[in-house]
Phi, psi and omega in degrees: 000128180285162176306321179295320178295319179296319179298316180295321180294319179294318177300316180298321180295312184288330179285348177287346177240164178302134179258159178301151175280325187219123174243135175244144183226129169269106186275095188240146172116005180300314182296315180294325177300315181289315182299321179295343179251009179070027182250159175294153184302327182298332177297323177293322179292323177297317177293328178296324176297318178298319179297320179298319178299316179298319183287326175298316178297318181293321178296322177296317179296326179291333185090023176296152173268325184222138175226119179251126182244126180276098188270320184201123182265164177296334179283340183293345177295342181279357176290167179307141186303319182294324179293317179297317180299315179294324178297317179297316179297319179296317181294318180301315180292319185293318181298316178300317185293334184275348185303312180303320181289323176301317181293318181296328182267002182059032182265155184241139175253131171232159182236135174251125178138184184261076185289343178292350182255015180252164180307143187302319182297319178294316181298317180297319179297315179295314181300323180297313181292320177301316181295314185294331184260005190299332182263001178291149190240007179270219179304133172260120177260120178256116180262114177279105188230129192050050186248142171216132182300320179290324176297320179298317179295319177300315179299320179295315181295323178295320178296318178293322179297323178294324177295320178295315181299325181278358180079014182271346185208137176268138181307320183287348180265355181296127183243172174301323179298321179295316180296313180301322181289344179264358181278167176298334184261032190310318184253022182244133178295150178300150179299139172279325185221132173245123178251134171238126178271167175082357174086358179288134187257064177207164184269334177057045171062039186243121174049050189299321179284318191289337187262023182307321180234027178281140173286136183252141176218121178250129179240143178287350182296130176287148188306315180299339179264358183279116184241188183302318180298324178295320178295316181296322178294323177296320178293321177300319176296317178303320183293343178276345187272155175251120181265117186258342180053042178087353181269173180283000000 
């Protein structure tokens, strides 16, 4: 059986059972992938873009409704200036390049994060693809870009505070539903499964409110090597688990 045949067989197996509605991925390991091959770190990021494209296609084949990819955190600005600059240029080109495939797949792009604080060219490119795909009804890809979980919570609390100040909401009436509705992901279900590549055992300030009862899966595979079969295997593992949501 060829790798392609094995991948197709695995896809058929996992699709025979209910699949997650929403998968989130911390795409980690680009730099280590490149360093281990004696390449500049940006080479790892280029391969990471290819991996993201592969996973979007695999998620579409699975029938997911939502796929959230952690592309760039608010903490990533502290990386070397040349690496950040190359990352911004790479992202600007990549987003433009993916538009035809998004349209062909009826997929939609949304962005989570503070995009008003990123370079204008990158923001315009992202906004263009978001606008062009806004009416698509297939897989929704949420790109967490210039995103931080604590920043998202602060923005939500500030929005709720303004409602209280305006007399629209009483502090004692604030509910979990109100907090969820003030987040960047207001109309998106919480992730069923969170995958982190590269073996690091931490959340890295990602979807802190939303993953309260999300199943976690950490794989040692570096992001550029993470392919469709890895995603399908992660879903197969998810399907073996029992989600109790705090109950017995």
